[in-house]
C-alpha positions in Angstrom: 0.0 0.0 0.0 1.4 3.4 -1.0 1.7 6.3 1.4 -1.3 8.1 -0.2 -3.4 4.9 -0.1 -2.6 4.6 3.6 -3.9 8.1 4.2 -7.1 7.3 2.3 -7.5 4.1 4.3 -7.0 5.8 7.6 -9.9 7.6 9.4 -10.5 10.9 7.9 -13.1 12.1 10.4 -12.2 11.5 14.0 -12.4 12.7 17.6 -9.6 15.1 18.4 -7.9 16.6 21.4 -10.3 18.3 23.8 -9.2 20.8 26.3 -10.8 22.5 29.3 -8.9 25.2 31.1 -5.2 24.2 31.2 -5.6 20.4 31.3 -6.4 18.1 28.4 -9.8 16.3 28.8 -10.3 12.6 28.0 -11.8 11.7 24.7 -15.5 11.4 24.8 -17.1 8.0 25.3 -19.9 6.5 23.2 -22.3 8.0 25.7 -20.9 11.5 25.2 -19.6 11.6 21.7 -18.1 15.0 21.6 -16.3 15.7 18.3 -17.2 12.3 16.9 -17.3 11.7 13.1 -21.0 10.9 13.2 -22.0 14.1 15.0 -19.6 16.3 13.0 -21.6 15.6 9.9 -25.0 16.5 11.4 -26.9 19.4 9.8 -27.4 22.0 12.6 -30.0 24.7 12.4 -28.7 27.8 14.1 -30.9 30.4 15.7 -31.5 33.8 14.3 -30.1 36.2 15.4 -26.8 34.7 16.3 -25.0 35.8 19.4 -22.2 38.2 19.0 -18.8 36.6 19.8 -16.1 38.3 21.8 -13.1 39.1 19.6 -9.8 38.2 21.4 -7.1 40.9 21.3 -3.9 40.1 19.5 -2.3 39.5 22.9 -5.2 37.2 23.9 -5.0 35.2 20.7 -1.2 34.7 21.1 -1.8 33.4 24.7 -4.6 31.1 23.4 -2.3 29.8 20.6 0.4 29.1 23.2 -2.0 27.0 25.3 -3.2 25.1 22.3 0.3 24.3 21.1 1.4 23.3 24.5 -1.4 20.8 24.7 -0.8 19.5 21.2 2.9 18.9 22.2 1.8 16.3 24.8 1.1 14.1 21.8 3.5 15.6 19.2 6.6 15.2 21.4 6.2 11.5 21.9 9.4 9.7 20.9 9.4 8.3 17.4 5.9 9.3 16.4 6.1 12.3 14.1 8.4 13.6 11.4 6.4 16.8 11.2 4.1 18.3 13.8 3.2 21.9 13.8 0.4 24.4 14.5 -0.1 26.3 11.3 -2.8 28.9 12.2 -5.4 30.0 14.8 -8.3 32.2 13.5 -11.6 33.4 14.9 -14.5 32.0 13.0 -17.1 34.7 12.1 -20.8 34.0 12.9 -21.6 33.9 9.2 -19.5 30.8 8.8 -20.8 28.9 11.8 -23.5 27.0 9.9 -21.0 25.6 7.5 -19.0 24.0 10.3 -21.7 21.3 10.9 -20.6 20.7 14.5 -23.2 19.7 17.1 -24.7 22.4 19.3 -24.4 20.2 22.4 -22.2 17.3 23.1 -23.0 16.4 26.7 -19.6 17.4 28.0 -19.7 17.9 31.7 -17.6 21.1 31.7 -20.3 22.9 29.8 -23.0 21.9 32.3 -25.2 20.7 29.5 -25.3 24.0 27.7 -24.6 24.4 24.0 -21.5 26.2 22.7 -23.7 29.0 21.5 -25.2 29.5 25.0 -21.6 29.7 26.2 -20.7 32.3 23.6 -23.7 34.3 24.9 -22.6 34.0 28.5 -19.9 34.2 29.8 -18.9 35.1 26.3 -16.4 33.7 23.8 -15.8 32.7 20.3 -15.2 29.7 18.0 -11.6 29.2 16.7 -10.4 27.4 13.6 -7.1 25.7 14.3 -5.1 24.1 11.5 -2.3 21.6 12.2 0.0 19.6 10.1 1.4 16.2 11.2 3.4 13.4 9.4 4.1 10.1 11.0 7.4 8.3 11.1 7.6 5.0 9.2 7.7 3.3 12.6 4.5 5.0 13.7 2.7 3.9 10.5 3.7 0.3 11.1 2.0 0.5 14.4 -1.3 1.3 12.7 -2.2 4.6 14.3 -5.8 5.2 15.1 -6.0 8.5 13.2 -4.6 9.6 9.8 -1.9 12.3 9.7 -1.8 15.2 7.3 -3.5 18.6 7.5 -6.3 18.8 10.0 -8.8 21.5 10.9 -10.0 21.7 14.5 -12.8 23.9 15.9 -12.4 25.1 19.5 -14.8 26.9 21.8 -12.8 29.6 23.6 -14.5 31.4 26.6 -13.5 34.6 28.3 -14.1 34.0 32.0 -13.0 36.0 35.1 -9.7 34.2 35.2 -9.0 34.8 31.5 -9.5 32.9 28.2 -9.9 29.1 28.4 -10.5 26.3 25.8 -13.8 24.7 26.8 -14.5 22.3 24.0 -13.2 21.1 20.7 -13.9 19.1 17.5 -11.5 17.7 15.0 -13.9 17.4 12.1 -11.9 17.6 8.8 -8.8 16.1 7.4 -7.2 18.0 4.5 -4.5 17.0 2.1 -1.1 15.6 2.7 1.6 17.8 4.2 4.1 19.3 1.8 6.7 16.8 0.6 10.1 17.6 2.2 13.0 18.1 -0.1 15.0 15.0 -0.9 18.2 14.4 1.1 21.1 14.2 -1.4 22.3 10.9 0.1 18.8 9.5 -0.1 18.7 10.5 -3.8 22.1 9.0 -4.4 21.0 5.7 -2.8 17.7 5.8 -4.7 15.7 5.1 -1.6 12.2 6.2 -0.7 11.9 8.7 2.1 10.6 6.0 4.4 13.5 3.6 3.6 16.0 6.4 4.2 14.5 7.3 7.5 14.3 3.7 8.8 17.9 3.0 7.6 19.2 5.9 9.6 17.2 4.9 12.7 18.3 1.2 12.5 21.9 2.0 11.9 22.0 4.5 14.8 20.3 1.9 17.1 22.8 -0.8 16.1 25.7 1.6 17.0 24.1 2.7 20.3 23.6 -1.0 21.2 27.4 -1.6 20.9 26.7 -4.4 18.4 30.3 -4.5 17.0 30.7 -8.1 15.8 30.0 -10.3 12.8 26.4 -11.4 12.4 25.3 -13.8 9.6 21.7 -14.2 10.8 20.9 -11.5 13.4 17.8 -13.1 14.7 19.8 -16.2 15.5 23.1 -14.6 16.5 22.3 -11.8 18.9 22.4 -12.5 22.6 19.7 -11.7 25.1 21.8 -8.8 26.4 22.3 -7.4 22.9 18.6 -7.6 22.4 18.0 -5.6 25.6 20.6 -3.0 24.4 19.0 -2.8 20.9 15.5 -2.4 22.3 16.7 0.5 24.5 18.5 2.2 21.7 15.7 1.6 19.2 13.1 3.1 21.6 14.3 6.5 20.3 12.2 5.9 17.2 9.8 3.2 18.2 7.6 5.3 20.5 9.8 5.3 23.6 9.6 3.4 26.8 6.7 2.8 29.2 6.8 3.7 32.9 7.7 0.0 33.5 10.8 0.4 31.3 9.5 -1.7 28.4 9.1 -0.5 24.8 5.8 1.2 23.9 5.8 -0.9 20.7 5.5 -4.7 21.1 8.9 -6.2 20.7 7.7 -8.7 18.1 6.7 -5.8 15.8 10.2 -4.3 16.2 11.9 -7.7 15.5 9.8 -8.2 12.3 10.3 -4.7 10.9 14.0 -4.4 11.6 15.2 -7.9 11.0 12.9 -9.5 8.4 11.2 -8.5 5.1 7.9 -9.9 6.3 4.7 -7.9 5.8 2.3 -10.2 7.7 2.2 -13.4 9.6 3.6 -14.2 13.1 6.3 -12.1 14.6 9.7 -13.8 14.8 11.2 -14.9 18.1 15.0 -14.4 18.3 16.8 -17.6 19.1 18.2 -16.2 22.4 14.7 -15.4 23.6 12.9 -18.6 22.7 13.0 -20.0 26.2 13.5 -16.7 28.1 11.4 -13.8 29.2 11.3 -10.7 27.1 14.4 -8.7 28.0 13.9 -5.3 29.7 15.5 -2.6 27.5 18.8 -1.4 28.9 21.7 0.7 27.6 24.9 -0.9 26.7 28.0 0.0 28.8 29.3 2.5 26.2 25.9 4.0 25.4 26.6 7.6 26.5 30.1 7.7 24.8 28.7 6.3 21.6 25.8 8.7 21.6 28.1 11.7 22.1 30.3 10.6 19.2 27.3 10.1 16.9 25.8 13.4 17.7 29.1 15.2 17.3 30.0 13.7 13.9 27.2 13.3 11.2 29.9 11.6 9.0 30.4 8.7 11.5 28.1 6.6 9.3 28.5 6.4 5.6 26.1 4.7 3.2 26.5 2.9 -0.2 24.3 0.7 -2.3 24.9 -2.3 -4.6 21.8 -3.6 -6.3 19.1 -4.2 -3.6 21.5 -4.1 -0.7 22.5 -1.0 1.2 25.7 -1.0 3.3 26.1 1.3 6.3 29.8 1.8 7.4 30.3 2.9 10.9 33.5 4.4 12.2 33.7 5.3 15.9 36.9 6.4 17.8 36.0 5.0 21.2 38.4 5.4 24.1 38.9 1.6 24.0 39.9 1.8 20.3 38.4 2.7 16.9 35.4 0.6 15.9 34.8 0.0 12.2 31.6 -1.9 11.2 29.7 -2.7 8.0 25.9 -3.4 8.4 24.1 -4.6 5.3 20.4 -4.0 4.8 17.7 -5.4 2.5 14.9 -3.3 1.0 11.1 -3.7 1.4 9.3 -1.6 -1.3 6.2 0.4 -0.5 4.2 -1.8 -3.0 4.1 -4.7 -0.5 3.1 -3.0 2.7 2.0 0.1 4.5 5.5 1.6 4.3 8.7 1.0 2.5 11.6 0.2 4.8 15.0 -1.4 5.3 15.9 -4.5 7.4 19.2 -5.8 8.7 20.6 -8.8 6.9 24.1 -9.1 8.3 27.0 -7.3 10.1 30.8 -7.5 9.7 33.7 -6.1 11.8 36.2 -4.5 9.5 
């Protein structure tokens, strides 16, 4: 499935983030479907005359925008989830455009005390805001089958001016627009003739292998890596596989990581590494030289060089560690975007040079 097809297959109309005051509210349940796709398509008859909204000052609108972006960042700043995540615009919606929004007058949200958003605009006073955001998932996030599509999204928010100042009282994510602008091609990606997704996963996987301290020959990684090396790899790979839970495990099921990073499989059972067949799932842990390796990688973008021969990409790593210079070659196979939700690379072998 191509990237565009994935977007079309994902939910286009969905419940969005809902905020009240300074804290995010939980998504509505089926008993209180605020912002749901079904309700967002209802035809709403508005009263005549319409209440006159309060126009925020430029300073107020800046403050409201900061609050919204801060709350979006709770999701946007999750490790390994987004390549792009930004708030593009916040604008007051004039009353003449309210009917075209097709949002429900009431949504049974407790913080509105059963009143409609129009009642709230009348007293204590407020306005409706149109907020546009742009997001683009990482290849890893797409492989985890996210609930909502990324791309350009429009959100409608009810902003109220109360004694304590402006607050965001309710919100609806009711429309998904087009795809975000395509980023410019990296020169190395172009030279290697890789898709954007292959190029991104290749860099993520190579960095994780280096951070794991996997500096030895591997003919069949799923069979050759030890339980300790798997723990080190899972820790390093959590940078771009949605991070770690409070219990210290990967947010993403380890089987999904093993399949995506070490096989060309699109479906079927997740593989079990030989070292883990009769053992518990290893708890991710950094290798002994993790901080030293990370500092070197961050300081030298040229520490990893890439080349391609046929359908095999080779990543050559050179690291001047205190214990001695490390030189490694990691070889990767290619999964095209015609066979799955994303195109990607997967590790085939490794060799100390």
